[in-house]
mmJSON file of the N, C-alpha and C atoms, coordinates in Angstrom:
{"data_MODEL":{"atom_site":{
"group_PDB":["ATOM","ATOM","ATOM","ATOM","ATOM","ATOM","ATOM","ATOM","ATOM","ATOM","ATOM","ATOM","ATOM","ATOM","ATOM","ATOM","ATOM","ATOM","ATOM","ATOM","ATOM","ATOM","ATOM","ATOM","ATOM","ATOM","ATOM","ATOM","ATOM","ATOM","ATOM","ATOM","ATOM","ATOM","ATOM","ATOM","ATOM","ATOM","ATOM","ATOM","ATOM","ATOM","ATOM","ATOM","ATOM","ATOM","ATOM","ATOM","ATOM","ATOM","ATOM","ATOM","ATOM","ATOM","ATOM","ATOM","ATOM","ATOM","ATOM","ATOM","ATOM","ATOM","ATOM","ATOM","ATOM","ATOM","ATOM","ATOM","ATOM","ATOM","ATOM","ATOM","ATOM","ATOM","ATOM","ATOM","ATOM","ATOM","ATOM","ATOM","ATOM","ATOM","ATOM","ATOM","ATOM","ATOM","ATOM","ATOM","ATOM","ATOM","ATOM","ATOM","ATOM","ATOM","ATOM","ATOM","ATOM","ATOM","ATOM","ATOM","ATOM","ATOM","ATOM","ATOM","ATOM","ATOM","ATOM","ATOM","ATOM","ATOM","ATOM","ATOM","ATOM","ATOM","ATOM","ATOM","ATOM","ATOM","ATOM","ATOM","ATOM","ATOM","ATOM","ATOM","ATOM","ATOM","ATOM","ATOM","ATOM","ATOM","ATOM","ATOM","ATOM","ATOM","ATOM","ATOM","ATOM","ATOM","ATOM","ATOM","ATOM","ATOM","ATOM","ATOM","ATOM","ATOM","ATOM","ATOM","ATOM","ATOM","ATOM","ATOM","ATOM","ATOM","ATOM","ATOM","ATOM","ATOM","ATOM","ATOM","ATOM","ATOM","ATOM","ATOM","ATOM","ATOM","ATOM","ATOM","ATOM","ATOM","ATOM","ATOM","ATOM","ATOM","ATOM","ATOM","ATOM","ATOM","ATOM","ATOM","ATOM","ATOM","ATOM","ATOM","ATOM","ATOM","ATOM","ATOM","ATOM","ATOM","ATOM","ATOM","ATOM","ATOM","ATOM","ATOM","ATOM","ATOM","ATOM","ATOM","ATOM","ATOM","ATOM","ATOM","ATOM","ATOM","ATOM","ATOM","ATOM","ATOM","ATOM","ATOM","ATOM","ATOM","ATOM","ATOM","ATOM","ATOM","ATOM","ATOM","ATOM","ATOM","ATOM","ATOM","ATOM","ATOM","ATOM","ATOM"],
"id":[1,2,3,4,5,6,7,8,9,10,11,12,13,14,15,16,17,18,19,20,21,22,23,24,25,26,27,28,29,30,31,32,33,34,35,36,37,38,39,40,41,42,43,44,45,46,47,48,49,50,51,52,53,54,55,56,57,58,59,60,61,62,63,64,65,66,67,68,69,70,71,72,73,74,75,76,77,78,79,80,81,82,83,84,85,86,87,88,89,90,91,92,93,94,95,96,97,98,99,100,101,102,103,104,105,106,107,108,109,110,111,112,113,114,115,116,117,118,119,120,121,122,123,124,125,126,127,128,129,130,131,132,133,134,135,136,137,138,139,140,141,142,143,144,145,146,147,148,149,150,151,152,153,154,155,156,157,158,159,160,161,162,163,164,165,166,167,168,169,170,171,172,173,174,175,176,177,178,179,180,181,182,183,184,185,186,187,188,189,190,191,192,193,194,195,196,197,198,199,200,201,202,203,204,205,206,207,208,209,210,211,212,213,214,215,216,217,218,219,220,221,222,223,224,225,226,227,228],
"type_symbol":["N","C","C","N","C","C","N","C","C","N","C","C","N","C","C","N","C","C","N","C","C","N","C","C","N","C","C","N","C","C","N","C","C","N","C","C","N","C","C","N","C","C","N","C","C","N","C","C","N","C","C","N","C","C","N","C","C","N","C","C","N","C","C","N","C","C","N","C","C","N","C","C","N","C","C","N","C","C","N","C","C","N","C","C","N","C","C","N","C","C","N","C","C","N","C","C","N","C","C","N","C","C","N","C","C","N","C","C","N","C","C","N","C","C","N","C","C","N","C","C","N","C","C","N","C","C","N","C","C","N","C","C","N","C","C","N","C","C","N","C","C","N","C","C","N","C","C","N","C","C","N","C","C","N","C","C","N","C","C","N","C","C","N","C","C","N","C","C","N","C","C","N","C","C","N","C","C","N","C","C","N","C","C","N","C","C","N","C","C","N","C","C","N","C","C","N","C","C","N","C","C","N","C","C","N","C","C","N","C","C","N","C","C","N","C","C","N","C","C","N","C","C","N","C","C","N","C","C"],
"label_atom_id":["N","CA","C","N","CA","C","N","CA","C","N","CA","C","N","CA","C","N","CA","C","N","CA","C","N","CA","C","N","CA","C","N","CA","C","N","CA","C","N","CA","C","N","CA","C","N","CA","C","N","CA","C","N","CA","C","N","CA","C","N","CA","C","N","CA","C","N","CA","C","N","CA","C","N","CA","C","N","CA","C","N","CA","C","N","CA","C","N","CA","C","N","CA","C","N","CA","C","N","CA","C","N","CA","C","N","CA","C","N","CA","C","N","CA","C","N","CA","C","N","CA","C","N","CA","C","N","CA","C","N","CA","C","N","CA","C","N","CA","C","N","CA","C","N","CA","C","N","CA","C","N","CA","C","N","CA","C","N","CA","C","N","CA","C","N","CA","C","N","CA","C","N","CA","C","N","CA","C","N","CA","C","N","CA","C","N","CA","C","N","CA","C","N","CA","C","N","CA","C","N","CA","C","N","CA","C","N","CA","C","N","CA","C","N","CA","C","N","CA","C","N","CA","C","N","CA","C","N","CA","C","N","CA","C","N","CA","C","N","CA","C","N","CA","C","N","CA","C","N","CA","C","N","CA","C","N","CA","C","N","CA","C","N","CA","C"],
"label_alt_id":[null,null,null,null,null,null,null,null,null,null,null,null,null,null,null,null,null,null,null,null,null,null,null,null,null,null,null,null,null,null,null,null,null,null,null,null,null,null,null,null,null,null,null,null,null,null,null,null,null,null,null,null,null,null,null,null,null,null,null,null,null,null,null,null,null,null,null,null,null,null,null,null,null,null,null,null,null,null,null,null,null,null,null,null,null,null,null,null,null,null,null,null,null,null,null,null,null,null,null,null,null,null,null,null,null,null,null,null,null,null,null,null,null,null,null,null,null,null,null,null,null,null,null,null,null,null,null,null,null,null,null,null,null,null,null,null,null,null,null,null,null,null,null,null,null,null,null,null,null,null,null,null,null,null,null,null,null,null,null,null,null,null,null,null,null,null,null,null,null,null,null,null,null,null,null,null,null,null,null,null,null,null,null,null,null,null,null,null,null,null,null,null,null,null,null,null,null,null,null,null,null,null,null,null,null,null,null,null,null,null,null,null,null,null,null,null,null,null,null,null,null,null,null,null,null,null,null,null],
"label_comp_id":["ILE","ILE","ILE","GLU","GLU","GLU","CYS","CYS","CYS","ALA","ALA","ALA","CYS","CYS","CYS","SER","SER","SER","GLY","GLY","GLY","VAL","VAL","VAL","MET","MET","MET","ALA","ALA","ALA","CYS","CYS","CYS","SER","SER","SER","THR","THR","THR","CYS","CYS","CYS","HIS","HIS","HIS","VAL","VAL","VAL","VAL","VAL","VAL","VAL","VAL","VAL","ASP","ASP","ASP","ALA","ALA","ALA","ALA","ALA","ALA","ASP","ASP","ASP","PHE","PHE","PHE","ASP","ASP","ASP","ARG","ARG","ARG","VAL","VAL","VAL","GLY","GLY","GLY","GLU","GLU","GLU","PRO","PRO","PRO","CYS","CYS","CYS","ASP","ASP","ASP","ALA","ALA","ALA","GLU","GLU","GLU","LEU","LEU","LEU","ASP","ASP","ASP","MET","MET","MET","LEU","LEU","LEU","ASP","ASP","ASP","LEU","LEU","LEU","ALA","ALA","ALA","PHE","PHE","PHE","ASP","ASP","ASP","PRO","PRO","PRO","GLN","GLN","GLN","PRO","PRO","PRO","THR","THR","THR","SER","SER","SER","ARG","ARG","ARG","LEU","LEU","LEU","GLY","GLY","GLY","CYS","CYS","CYS","GLN","GLN","GLN","LEU","LEU","LEU","THR","THR","THR","LEU","LEU","LEU","THR","THR","THR","ARG","ARG","ARG","ASP","ASP","ASP","LEU","LEU","LEU","ASP","ASP","ASP","GLY","GLY","GLY","LEU","LEU","LEU","ARG","ARG","ARG","LEU","LEU","LEU","ALA","ALA","ALA","ILE","ILE","ILE","PRO","PRO","PRO","ASP","ASP","ASP","ASP","ASP","ASP","ALA","ALA","ALA","HIS","HIS","HIS","ASN","ASN","ASN","LEU","LEU","LEU","MET","MET","MET","ASP","ASP","ASP","ASP","ASP","ASP"],
"label_asym_id":["A","A","A","A","A","A","A","A","A","A","A","A","A","A","A","A","A","A","A","A","A","A","A","A","A","A","A","A","A","A","A","A","A","A","A","A","A","A","A","A","A","A","A","A","A","A","A","A","A","A","A","A","A","A","A","A","A","A","A","A","A","A","A","A","A","A","A","A","A","A","A","A","A","A","A","A","A","A","A","A","A","A","A","A","A","A","A","A","A","A","A","A","A","A","A","A","A","A","A","A","A","A","A","A","A","A","A","A","A","A","A","A","A","A","A","A","A","A","A","A","A","A","A","A","A","A","A","A","A","A","A","A","A","A","A","A","A","A","A","A","A","A","A","A","A","A","A","A","A","A","A","A","A","A","A","A","A","A","A","A","A","A","A","A","A","A","A","A","A","A","A","A","A","A","A","A","A","A","A","A","A","A","A","A","A","A","A","A","A","A","A","A","A","A","A","A","A","A","A","A","A","A","A","A","A","A","A","A","A","A","A","A","A","A","A","A","A","A","A","A","A","A","A","A","A","A","A","A"],
"label_entity_id":["1","1","1","1","1","1","1","1","1","1","1","1","1","1","1","1","1","1","1","1","1","1","1","1","1","1","1","1","1","1","1","1","1","1","1","1","1","1","1","1","1","1","1","1","1","1","1","1","1","1","1","1","1","1","1","1","1","1","1","1","1","1","1","1","1","1","1","1","1","1","1","1","1","1","1","1","1","1","1","1","1","1","1","1","1","1","1","1","1","1","1","1","1","1","1","1","1","1","1","1","1","1","1","1","1","1","1","1","1","1","1","1","1","1","1","1","1","1","1","1","1","1","1","1","1","1","1","1","1","1","1","1","1","1","1","1","1","1","1","1","1","1","1","1","1","1","1","1","1","1","1","1","1","1","1","1","1","1","1","1","1","1","1","1","1","1","1","1","1","1","1","1","1","1","1","1","1","1","1","1","1","1","1","1","1","1","1","1","1","1","1","1","1","1","1","1","1","1","1","1","1","1","1","1","1","1","1","1","1","1","1","1","1","1","1","1","1","1","1","1","1","1","1","1","1","1","1","1"],
"label_seq_id":[1,1,1,2,2,2,3,3,3,4,4,4,5,5,5,6,6,6,7,7,7,8,8,8,9,9,9,10,10,10,11,11,11,12,12,12,13,13,13,14,14,14,15,15,15,16,16,16,17,17,17,18,18,18,19,19,19,20,20,20,21,21,21,22,22,22,23,23,23,24,24,24,25,25,25,26,26,26,27,27,27,28,28,28,29,29,29,30,30,30,31,31,31,32,32,32,33,33,33,34,34,34,35,35,35,36,36,36,37,37,37,38,38,38,39,39,39,40,40,40,41,41,41,42,42,42,43,43,43,44,44,44,45,45,45,46,46,46,47,47,47,48,48,48,49,49,49,50,50,50,51,51,51,52,52,52,53,53,53,54,54,54,55,55,55,56,56,56,57,57,57,58,58,58,59,59,59,60,60,60,61,61,61,62,62,62,63,63,63,64,64,64,65,65,65,66,66,66,67,67,67,68,68,68,69,69,69,70,70,70,71,71,71,72,72,72,73,73,73,74,74,74,75,75,75,76,76,76],
"pdbx_PDB_ins_code":[null,null,null,null,null,null,null,null,null,null,null,null,null,null,null,null,null,null,null,null,null,null,null,null,null,null,null,null,null,null,null,null,null,null,null,null,null,null,null,null,null,null,null,null,null,null,null,null,null,null,null,null,null,null,null,null,null,null,null,null,null,null,null,null,null,null,null,null,null,null,null,null,null,null,null,null,null,null,null,null,null,null,null,null,null,null,null,null,null,null,null,null,null,null,null,null,null,null,null,null,null,null,null,null,null,null,null,null,null,null,null,null,null,null,null,null,null,null,null,null,null,null,null,null,null,null,null,null,null,null,null,null,null,null,null,null,null,null,null,null,null,null,null,null,null,null,null,null,null,null,null,null,null,null,null,null,null,null,null,null,null,null,null,null,null,null,null,null,null,null,null,null,null,null,null,null,null,null,null,null,null,null,null,null,null,null,null,null,null,null,null,null,null,null,null,null,null,null,null,null,null,null,null,null,null,null,null,null,null,null,null,null,null,null,null,null,null,null,null,null,null,null,null,null,null,null,null,null],
"Cartn_x":[0.857,0.0,0.897,0.649,1.432,0.963,1.907,1.618,2.35,1.68,2.317,2.848,2.334,2.74,3.737,4.229,5.195,4.603,3.308,2.671,2.345,2.26,1.966,0.505,-0.352,-1.792,-2.103,-1.377,-1.612,-2.226,-2.591,-3.237,-4.1,-4.737,-5.533,-5.21,-3.994,-3.627,-3.563,-3.438,-3.369,-4.706,-5.785,-7.13,-7.437,-7.821,-8.252,-9.578,-10.312,-11.571,-11.394,-11.415,-11.247,-12.569,-12.499,-13.697,-14.382,-15.692,-16.444,-16.189,-16.008,-15.769,-14.409,-13.492,-12.144,-11.909,-12.859,-12.614,-12.216,-12.824,-12.489,-11.055,-10.465,-9.102,-8.034,-8.333,-7.31,-7.24,-8.147,-8.132,-8.831,-9.073,-9.801,-8.878,-9.353,-8.558,-8.564,-7.478,-7.42,-8.204,-8.41,-9.18,-8.538,-7.207,-6.523,-6.756,-6.753,-7.023,-8.461,-9.393,-10.797,-10.987,-10.29,-10.377,-9.887,-8.787,-8.258,-9.175,-9.76,-10.682,-11.921,-12.298,-13.416,-13.132,-11.855,-11.464,-11.229,-11.249,-11.028,-12.248,-12.018,-13.119,-13.958,-15.238,-16.2,-15.778,-15.52,-15.147,-16.291,-15.936,-16.895,-16.784,-17.756,-17.672,-16.433,-15.882,-14.698,-13.436,-13.446,-12.263,-11.17,-9.941,-8.756,-7.687,-6.715,-5.518,-4.552,-4.148,-3.268,-1.983,-1.482,-0.232,-0.363,-1.58,-1.785,-2.07,-2.085,-2.29,-0.936,-0.737,0.487,0.202,0.826,0.576,1.395,0.7,1.319,0.768,1.337,0.833,-0.633,-1.042,-2.44,-3.406,-2.9,-3.75,-3.634,-2.996,-2.885,-4.279,-4.445,-5.742,-6.638,-6.153,-6.935,-7.37,-8.635,-9.179,-9.48,-8.98,-9.264,-9.276,-9.842,-9.913,-9.282,-8.637,-8.092,-9.075,-9.706,-10.67,-10.01,-10.746,-10.223,-9.745,-10.368,-10.032,-8.967,-8.383,-7.313,-5.994,-5.551,-4.276,-3.755,-2.504,-1.853,-2.227,-2.975,-3.408,-2.235,-1.1,0.087,0.642,0.291,0.76,-0.09,-1.242,-2.15,-1.639],
"Cartn_y":[-1.176,0.0,1.23,2.105,3.338,4.289,4.983,5.986,7.254,8.14,9.313,10.296,10.267,11.243,10.673,9.492,8.837,8.53,8.344,7.9,8.971,10.234,11.31,11.769,10.974,11.244,12.545,12.801,13.994,13.662,12.395,11.977,10.755,10.212,8.995,7.938,7.971,6.998,5.582,5.429,4.094,3.678,4.305,3.996,2.511,1.861,0.464,0.346,-0.703,-0.987,-2.316,-2.249,-3.441,-4.197,-5.508,-6.339,-6.037,-5.887,-5.529,-6.493,-7.768,-8.761,-8.57,-7.882,-7.668,-6.256,-5.362,-3.947,-3.692,-4.366,-4.155,-4.56,-5.391,-5.872,-4.819,-3.827,-2.867,-1.621,-1.451,-0.275,0.91,1.907,3.087,4.059,4.664,5.702,6.984,7.74,9.022,10.069,11.237,12.295,12.736,12.827,13.247,12.239,10.951,9.927,10.03,10.227,10.375,11.585,12.683,13.877,13.578,12.83,12.507,11.521,10.585,9.634,10.336,11.471,12.251,12.729,12.834,13.3,12.155,10.93,9.76,9.541,8.907,8.585,7.467,7.711,6.715,6.006,6.766,6.11,5.262,4.193,3.262,3.335,2.821,2.838,2.125,1.196,0.469,0.873,2.063,2.558,2.927,2.704,3.115,3.537,4.277,4.551,3.415,2.732,1.584,1.933,3.157,3.562,3.665,3.679,3.799,2.458,1.394,0.057,-0.573,-0.98,-1.672,-3.159,-3.831,-5.262,-6.057,-6.849,-7.704,-9.115,-10.045,-11.424,-11.492,-10.591,-10.571,-10.289,-9.674,-9.354,-10.384,-11.512,-12.572,-12.943,-12.991,-13.317,-12.114,-10.912,-9.696,-9.603,-9.31,-9.174,-7.707,-7.243,-5.872,-5.802,-4.732,-4.516,-3.172,-3.116,-1.863,-1.346,-0.2,0.321,0.577,0.341,0.563,1.995,2.941,4.352,4.858,3.991,4.399,4.347,5.506,5.587,7.018,7.164,8.461,9.222,10.292,11.072,11.719,11.877,12.446,11.506,10.21,9.235,9.217,9.888,9.881,10.766],
"Cartn_z":[0.0,0.0,0.0,-0.93,-0.969,0.119,0.681,1.703,1.278,0.577,-0.011,1.03,2.249,3.269,4.273,4.035,4.939,6.31,6.37,7.606,8.624,8.2,9.147,9.093,8.503,8.413,7.687,6.594,5.795,4.435,4.236,2.995,3.311,2.304,2.525,1.475,0.924,-0.1,0.447,1.753,2.356,2.976,2.543,3.043,2.861,3.938,3.89,4.624,4.314,5.004,5.72,7.036,7.864,7.9,7.789,7.892,9.226,9.2,10.411,11.559,11.257,12.307,12.972,12.304,12.836,13.357,13.157,13.445,14.893,15.836,17.249,17.567,16.747,16.99,16.702,15.873,15.456,16.327,17.255,18.116,17.464,18.262,17.804,17.074,15.995,15.329,16.16,16.081,16.786,15.982,16.572,15.909,14.597,14.555,13.327,12.201,12.544,11.532,11.041,11.946,11.551,10.641,10.951,10.103,8.69,8.572,7.245,6.522,7.258,6.632,6.082,6.691,6.159,4.737,4.379,3.05,2.07,2.562,1.702,0.81,-0.335,-1.231,-0.629,-0.448,0.026,1.317,2.395,3.652,4.198,4.847,5.435,6.96,7.691,9.158,9.705,8.938,9.405,8.639,8.041,7.34,8.334,7.909,8.672,7.678,8.163,7.382,7.66,6.61,6.782,7.508,7.316,7.959,9.469,9.97,11.411,12.082,11.308,11.864,12.157,13.388,13.767,13.722,12.773,12.605,13.609,14.393,15.399,15.225,15.949,15.895,16.324,17.2,17.646,16.493,15.428,14.28,13.165,13.447,12.446,11.944,10.649,10.058,9.836,10.161,9.956,8.498,8.305,6.956,6.681,5.548,5.134,3.62,3.124,1.677,1.35,0.203,-0.302,-1.351,-1.101,-2.072,-3.432,-4.495,-5.846,-6.05,-5.372,-5.559,-4.598,-3.801,-2.888,-3.642,-4.105,-4.811,-4.743,-5.065,-5.051,-6.319,-6.184,-7.343,-8.071,-7.393,-8.035,-9.101,-9.024,-10.007,-11.273,-11.25,-12.412,-13.53],
"occupancy":[1.0,1.0,1.0,1.0,1.0,1.0,1.0,1.0,1.0,1.0,1.0,1.0,1.0,1.0,1.0,1.0,1.0,1.0,1.0,1.0,1.0,1.0,1.0,1.0,1.0,1.0,1.0,1.0,1.0,1.0,1.0,1.0,1.0,1.0,1.0,1.0,1.0,1.0,1.0,1.0,1.0,1.0,1.0,1.0,1.0,1.0,1.0,1.0,1.0,1.0,1.0,1.0,1.0,1.0,1.0,1.0,1.0,1.0,1.0,1.0,1.0,1.0,1.0,1.0,1.0,1.0,1.0,1.0,1.0,1.0,1.0,1.0,1.0,1.0,1.0,1.0,1.0,1.0,1.0,1.0,1.0,1.0,1.0,1.0,1.0,1.0,1.0,1.0,1.0,1.0,1.0,1.0,1.0,1.0,1.0,1.0,1.0,1.0,1.0,1.0,1.0,1.0,1.0,1.0,1.0,1.0,1.0,1.0,1.0,1.0,1.0,1.0,1.0,1.0,1.0,1.0,1.0,1.0,1.0,1.0,1.0,1.0,1.0,1.0,1.0,1.0,1.0,1.0,1.0,1.0,1.0,1.0,1.0,1.0,1.0,1.0,1.0,1.0,1.0,1.0,1.0,1.0,1.0,1.0,1.0,1.0,1.0,1.0,1.0,1.0,1.0,1.0,1.0,1.0,1.0,1.0,1.0,1.0,1.0,1.0,1.0,1.0,1.0,1.0,1.0,1.0,1.0,1.0,1.0,1.0,1.0,1.0,1.0,1.0,1.0,1.0,1.0,1.0,1.0,1.0,1.0,1.0,1.0,1.0,1.0,1.0,1.0,1.0,1.0,1.0,1.0,1.0,1.0,1.0,1.0,1.0,1.0,1.0,1.0,1.0,1.0,1.0,1.0,1.0,1.0,1.0,1.0,1.0,1.0,1.0,1.0,1.0,1.0,1.0,1.0,1.0,1.0,1.0,1.0,1.0,1.0,1.0,1.0,1.0,1.0,1.0,1.0,1.0],
"B_iso_or_equiv":[0.0,0.0,0.0,0.0,0.0,0.0,0.0,0.0,0.0,0.0,0.0,0.0,0.0,0.0,0.0,0.0,0.0,0.0,0.0,0.0,0.0,0.0,0.0,0.0,0.0,0.0,0.0,0.0,0.0,0.0,0.0,0.0,0.0,0.0,0.0,0.0,0.0,0.0,0.0,0.0,0.0,0.0,0.0,0.0,0.0,0.0,0.0,0.0,0.0,0.0,0.0,0.0,0.0,0.0,0.0,0.0,0.0,0.0,0.0,0.0,0.0,0.0,0.0,0.0,0.0,0.0,0.0,0.0,0.0,0.0,0.0,0.0,0.0,0.0,0.0,0.0,0.0,0.0,0.0,0.0,0.0,0.0,0.0,0.0,0.0,0.0,0.0,0.0,0.0,0.0,0.0,0.0,0.0,0.0,0.0,0.0,0.0,0.0,0.0,0.0,0.0,0.0,0.0,0.0,0.0,0.0,0.0,0.0,0.0,0.0,0.0,0.0,0.0,0.0,0.0,0.0,0.0,0.0,0.0,0.0,0.0,0.0,0.0,0.0,0.0,0.0,0.0,0.0,0.0,0.0,0.0,0.0,0.0,0.0,0.0,0.0,0.0,0.0,0.0,0.0,0.0,0.0,0.0,0.0,0.0,0.0,0.0,0.0,0.0,0.0,0.0,0.0,0.0,0.0,0.0,0.0,0.0,0.0,0.0,0.0,0.0,0.0,0.0,0.0,0.0,0.0,0.0,0.0,0.0,0.0,0.0,0.0,0.0,0.0,0.0,0.0,0.0,0.0,0.0,0.0,0.0,0.0,0.0,0.0,0.0,0.0,0.0,0.0,0.0,0.0,0.0,0.0,0.0,0.0,0.0,0.0,0.0,0.0,0.0,0.0,0.0,0.0,0.0,0.0,0.0,0.0,0.0,0.0,0.0,0.0,0.0,0.0,0.0,0.0,0.0,0.0,0.0,0.0,0.0,0.0,0.0,0.0,0.0,0.0,0.0,0.0,0.0,0.0],
"pdbx_formal_charge":[null,null,null,null,null,null,null,null,null,null,null,null,null,null,null,null,null,null,null,null,null,null,null,null,null,null,null,null,null,null,null,null,null,null,null,null,null,null,null,null,null,null,null,null,null,null,null,null,null,null,null,null,null,null,null,null,null,null,null,null,null,null,null,null,null,null,null,null,null,null,null,null,null,null,null,null,null,null,null,null,null,null,null,null,null,null,null,null,null,null,null,null,null,null,null,null,null,null,null,null,null,null,null,null,null,null,null,null,null,null,null,null,null,null,null,null,null,null,null,null,null,null,null,null,null,null,null,null,null,null,null,null,null,null,null,null,null,null,null,null,null,null,null,null,null,null,null,null,null,null,null,null,null,null,null,null,null,null,null,null,null,null,null,null,null,null,null,null,null,null,null,null,null,null,null,null,null,null,null,null,null,null,null,null,null,null,null,null,null,null,null,null,null,null,null,null,null,null,null,null,null,null,null,null,null,null,null,null,null,null,null,null,null,null,null,null,null,null,null,null,null,null,null,null,null,null,null,null],
"auth_seq_id":[1,1,1,2,2,2,3,3,3,4,4,4,5,5,5,6,6,6,7,7,7,8,8,8,9,9,9,10,10,10,11,11,11,12,12,12,13,13,13,14,14,14,15,15,15,16,16,16,17,17,17,18,18,18,19,19,19,20,20,20,21,21,21,22,22,22,23,23,23,24,24,24,25,25,25,26,26,26,27,27,27,28,28,28,29,29,29,30,30,30,31,31,31,32,32,32,33,33,33,34,34,34,35,35,35,36,36,36,37,37,37,38,38,38,39,39,39,40,40,40,41,41,41,42,42,42,43,43,43,44,44,44,45,45,45,46,46,46,47,47,47,48,48,48,49,49,49,50,50,50,51,51,51,52,52,52,53,53,53,54,54,54,55,55,55,56,56,56,57,57,57,58,58,58,59,59,59,60,60,60,61,61,61,62,62,62,63,63,63,64,64,64,65,65,65,66,66,66,67,67,67,68,68,68,69,69,69,70,70,70,71,71,71,72,72,72,73,73,73,74,74,74,75,75,75,76,76,76],
"auth_comp_id":["ILE","ILE","ILE","GLU","GLU","GLU","CYS","CYS","CYS","ALA","ALA","ALA","CYS","CYS","CYS","SER","SER","SER","GLY","GLY","GLY","VAL","VAL","VAL","MET","MET","MET","ALA","ALA","ALA","CYS","CYS","CYS","SER","SER","SER","THR","THR","THR","CYS","CYS","CYS","HIS","HIS","HIS","VAL","VAL","VAL","VAL","VAL","VAL","VAL","VAL","VAL","ASP","ASP","ASP","ALA","ALA","ALA","ALA","ALA","ALA","ASP","ASP","ASP","PHE","PHE","PHE","ASP","ASP","ASP","ARG","ARG","ARG","VAL","VAL","VAL","GLY","GLY","GLY","GLU","GLU","GLU","PRO","PRO","PRO","CYS","CYS","CYS","ASP","ASP","ASP","ALA","ALA","ALA","GLU","GLU","GLU","LEU","LEU","LEU","ASP","ASP","ASP","MET","MET","MET","LEU","LEU","LEU","ASP","ASP","ASP","LEU","LEU","LEU","ALA","ALA","ALA","PHE","PHE","PHE","ASP","ASP","ASP","PRO","PRO","PRO","GLN","GLN","GLN","PRO","PRO","PRO","THR","THR","THR","SER","SER","SER","ARG","ARG","ARG","LEU","LEU","LEU","GLY","GLY","GLY","CYS","CYS","CYS","GLN","GLN","GLN","LEU","LEU","LEU","THR","THR","THR","LEU","LEU","LEU","THR","THR","THR","ARG","ARG","ARG","ASP","ASP","ASP","LEU","LEU","LEU","ASP","ASP","ASP","GLY","GLY","GLY","LEU","LEU","LEU","ARG","ARG","ARG","LEU","LEU","LEU","ALA","ALA","ALA","ILE","ILE","ILE","PRO","PRO","PRO","ASP","ASP","ASP","ASP","ASP","ASP","ALA","ALA","ALA","HIS","HIS","HIS","ASN","ASN","ASN","LEU","LEU","LEU","MET","MET","MET","ASP","ASP","ASP","ASP","ASP","ASP"],
"auth_asym_id":["A","A","A","A","A","A","A","A","A","A","A","A","A","A","A","A","A","A","A","A","A","A","A","A","A","A","A","A","A","A","A","A","A","A","A","A","A","A","A","A","A","A","A","A","A","A","A","A","A","A","A","A","A","A","A","A","A","A","A","A","A","A","A","A","A","A","A","A","A","A","A","A","A","A","A","A","A","A","A","A","A","A","A","A","A","A","A","A","A","A","A","A","A","A","A","A","A","A","A","A","A","A","A","A","A","A","A","A","A","A","A","A","A","A","A","A","A","A","A","A","A","A","A","A","A","A","A","A","A","A","A","A","A","A","A","A","A","A","A","A","A","A","A","A","A","A","A","A","A","A","A","A","A","A","A","A","A","A","A","A","A","A","A","A","A","A","A","A","A","A","A","A","A","A","A","A","A","A","A","A","A","A","A","A","A","A","A","A","A","A","A","A","A","A","A","A","A","A","A","A","A","A","A","A","A","A","A","A","A","A","A","A","A","A","A","A","A","A","A","A","A","A","A","A","A","A","A","A"],
"auth_atom_id":["N","CA","C","N","CA","C","N","CA","C","N","CA","C","N","CA","C","N","CA","C","N","CA","C","N","CA","C","N","CA","C","N","CA","C","N","CA","C","N","CA","C","N","CA","C","N","CA","C","N","CA","C","N","CA","C","N","CA","C","N","CA","C","N","CA","C","N","CA","C","N","CA","C","N","CA","C","N","CA","C","N","CA","C","N","CA","C","N","CA","C","N","CA","C","N","CA","C","N","CA","C","N","CA","C","N","CA","C","N","CA","C","N","CA","C","N","CA","C","N","CA","C","N","CA","C","N","CA","C","N","CA","C","N","CA","C","N","CA","C","N","CA","C","N","CA","C","N","CA","C","N","CA","C","N","CA","C","N","CA","C","N","CA","C","N","CA","C","N","CA","C","N","CA","C","N","CA","C","N","CA","C","N","CA","C","N","CA","C","N","CA","C","N","CA","C","N","CA","C","N","CA","C","N","CA","C","N","CA","C","N","CA","C","N","CA","C","N","CA","C","N","CA","C","N","CA","C","N","CA","C","N","CA","C","N","CA","C","N","CA","C","N","CA","C","N","CA","C","N","CA","C","N","CA","C","N","CA","C","N","CA","C","N","CA","C"],
"pdbx_PDB_model_num":[1,1,1,1,1,1,1,1,1,1,1,1,1,1,1,1,1,1,1,1,1,1,1,1,1,1,1,1,1,1,1,1,1,1,1,1,1,1,1,1,1,1,1,1,1,1,1,1,1,1,1,1,1,1,1,1,1,1,1,1,1,1,1,1,1,1,1,1,1,1,1,1,1,1,1,1,1,1,1,1,1,1,1,1,1,1,1,1,1,1,1,1,1,1,1,1,1,1,1,1,1,1,1,1,1,1,1,1,1,1,1,1,1,1,1,1,1,1,1,1,1,1,1,1,1,1,1,1,1,1,1,1,1,1,1,1,1,1,1,1,1,1,1,1,1,1,1,1,1,1,1,1,1,1,1,1,1,1,1,1,1,1,1,1,1,1,1,1,1,1,1,1,1,1,1,1,1,1,1,1,1,1,1,1,1,1,1,1,1,1,1,1,1,1,1,1,1,1,1,1,1,1,1,1,1,1,1,1,1,1,1,1,1,1,1,1,1,1,1,1,1,1,1,1,1,1,1,1]
}}}
């Protein structure tokens, strides 16, 4: 997943949608992440910025989807 802002929550190129059954496993997004997700294309109730997810063994089997429209517009 591309992260155009280097993980500082200044873009939404790493927008992912966590499976509803797994959403509680990833923790709550902070206010800054929620603000950036408001700018993402078609955010869902279980949307997160991939750069803010810390993958650990506890998240083994985590299911998420990368929206078709999640990409760096600078590459277009």
